N, C-alpha and C positions, 0 to 999 in steps of 0.2 A: 421473693428473690427470683430473679430470672436466671436461666441457665445459658451460658455461652456455648458456642459450637464444640469446644473441647470437652466441656462437662457433659453435653448431650451424647457425644460419641462414646465417652467413657462409661456413662450410665447405661448405654445400650449394651456394651461389652459385659458389664457386671449385672445385667438386669435380673438374673435369677440368684444373685448373691455370690455365685462362683462362676468362673469362665472356663470353657473348654476350647482350646485353640489347637488346630491341626497344622503342623509345620510341613511345608513341602518346598523349602528353600535350599535344600541340600546341594542342588546342582551348582549353586553359586560358588561352592568351595570344593565339592567332590566330583563335579561333572555328573553324568547319568549314573544312578544307582538302581539296584533291583526295585521294581514296582514304581519307579519314578523316571523311567527312560523317556516316556512320552508324557510330559507334564499336563497338557490339556486333558488327556485321557485319565491321568491320575486325579485331576481336580473333579472329574465327574464321579469319583468314588467317595466324595466327601458328603457326609450326611448333613442335610440342612438343619438338623438339630443343634449342631455345634455353633459356637458363638463367633468364631473368627478363623481365618486361614492366614498363615504366615507364608509369604513368598517373596521372591526377589523382584526388584522393580521392573526388570525387563520381561518378566513372565506375566505381569498383571494383565496386559492386553490379550495374551494368548489364552488365558484362563478366565476370560471375562464372563463366560456363560454361568459359572458358579455364583457370580455376584449379581446376576440379573434375575434370579428367581424371586417370587413373591416373598418367601421366607428365606432371606439370604444371610449368609455369614458376613461379618465385616472383613475388609481387606487390611491385613497388617503387613506393612512393607518394610523390609530391612534396608536401611539407608547408608550404612557404612560397611566397609569390607576389611576384614582383619585376618592376618596370616595365621592367627592362632587356630583357625578351623581347617587349615589346608594340610591335613595329615598326609595326604598322598604326595604332596610336594616337598615334604621334609623341612618346612620352615620352623624356626625356633624363636624368632624375635618377638612375636605377638605384636606386630605393628598394625595400627588402625589407620585407614584412609577414608576421607570424605568422598563417598562414591556416587551419591545421587542427591540432587537438590530437593528439599521438601516440597517446594512449589511445583516442581515437575511431577513428583509422585502424586501430589494432590490432583493435578490436572489429569493424570492417568486413572484416578479412581481410588487412591489410598484413603482409608478411613482412620487408621491408627499407624503410627510409625514404631519401628523397633530400632534401637540404637545400642550397640554393644560396647562394653568396656572390659579391658583386661589390664590388671596392674601387677606389680611384683614381677616385672619382666627381667629384672636384674640390671636395668638401665634407667636411671632416674629421669633422664631427658625423654626417653621413649614413654615412660609412664605419664609424664607431664603432657606430652604431645597427644597421647591417647585421651587424656582428660579434656584437653582443649577441643579436640574433634567432637567428643561426646557432648560437651557443653554447647558448642556452636550449633550442633544439630538439634539438641533439645530446645534451645532458645528459638531457633528458626521455626521449628514445628509449633511451638506454643504461640508464636506471633501469628501463625495461620489458623489457630484454633484446633490444632491436631494434638491429641494425647500421645504420650511416648511410653512405650514399654522399654525399660532399660534392662539389657541383658548383661549379667556379670558372669564371665567365663574365665576361670583360672587357667594359667599357663601350666602345661604338663599335668593336668588334673588326674590322668590315669596313673601317674607315678607317685602321687602325694599320699603320705600316710593319712589315715582317717582324721587324726587330730589336726594335722596341718591343713588338710583339705577343708575341714570345717572352719578353722580359723580364717583361712583365706576367703571363703564364701561369706562368712559373717562380716568381716571387715569390708569387703568389696561391695556387698549388697547395701550396706548402710551408706557407703560413699555414693553409690548410684542414686539412692533416695535423696541424699543431701544435695546432689547436683540437679535435682528437679524432676526425676522420672515420676510418672504417674502410677506406674506399676513396675515390678521387677520379675524377670525370668532368670532362674538360676537352678543349680543342682540341689538335689536332696542330700542332706548331710546327716551325720550321726546324731546331731542335736538340732534338727531343722526348726523345732519350736523356738529356739533362741534366735534363729535368723528371722522368722516371721514376726516374732514379738518385738524385735528391735527396729523394725522398719514401719513407718507410719503409712505406708501404701501397700496394696495387695502384692503378695509374693506368689508367683506362679512356679510350680515345680516342673522340672524337665522330665521327659521320658528317657532321654539320653540313648544309650546303645540298645539295640534290639534285644529284648529279653526272651528266654527260651519258650515261654508259653503266654497265651493271652491272659489266663488267670494271674500269672506273675505280673504282667503289666497293670492289670486292674488293681492288684494288691499294692503296687507302688503308688498308684494314684490315690488309693484309699488312705495310705499312710501319710502322704503329703497333705491331704485335706485334714486328717486327724491332727496333724501337727501345725495347723493354722494356715495352710496355703489358701490363697484366694482363687485358685484354679490350677490348671495344668496346661502344659504345652507338649503335645505328643506328636512325633513324626513317624519314624520307622515303626514304632509299636502300634500305630493306628493305621498305617498304610500297608506295611509288609505282612499282611494277614490274609487268610482265605476270603473273608467277607468284611471289607472295611466298613460298610454301612452298619452291619450288626455290631461290630466291635465298638464303633464310635457311639452308637446308641447306648451300649452298655456302659461306656466310659461316661457319657452324660448322666446316666442314672446314678452311677457311683459318686461322681463329683458334685453334681447339682442337686440330686434328690436324696443322697445319703443311703442309697440301696446297698446292701452288703454285696461283697464280691461273689459269694456263693449264689445269691439270688440272681445277680446279673448274668453269671455264667449259665445258670439253668434257664433263665428267661430267653437268652439269645443263642443257646446251644453252642457255647464256645468251648474250645478245647485247649 
């Protein structure tokens, strides 16, 4: 059986069985944040051990050096823009828009696409429109041989009770898989094993908000993997640290090699 371009790219991402992706796309919604004010400089803090880097389409050319190394991570590019992430702007509608053509992102150097979906917005037509944009982008990417990570992001996630939060993520993640995503990026929940076991594609656990310590972040990653995650996507927790190279190496050890948090903390002298 021969592999097409989509399968080859996805196999590269999952080559060690689990993937570690570093997210630096925050400026697309938050503007400059600490440790990501100068994104090309931030990109230089990414350890080549990681499997991929998530960034916005307009920053791909500015961070090209990280993807030109002999052992380079894959470029994961976010293709739609959703108001659900714009916390500083006070939006509440969670409306998604088609913001970048897959063919244009491929020309710029994209290896894998990320497309987000938010449901249960309180508006049936808006939910349907979000699904339509998600489906159009997934189909366009697949036509080009590009795998898609589908991100499920609940609206008002910080205010949801644990049971409601889990139910939302469980439902939304399965819908993302049913709509054709090759993998899923979403939040860790109180019963994350139910989420990972109900989806036929790898589910990557988020790092989400910055945790108090580096061992706390590694513990979250270890829990996600123990509950069936196919990898992790960490942003602030992998960049807003004293030594991003060392933390990311520890993260790879925990996620990809099954090293204990205690061993990784000692090996890389993390605090």
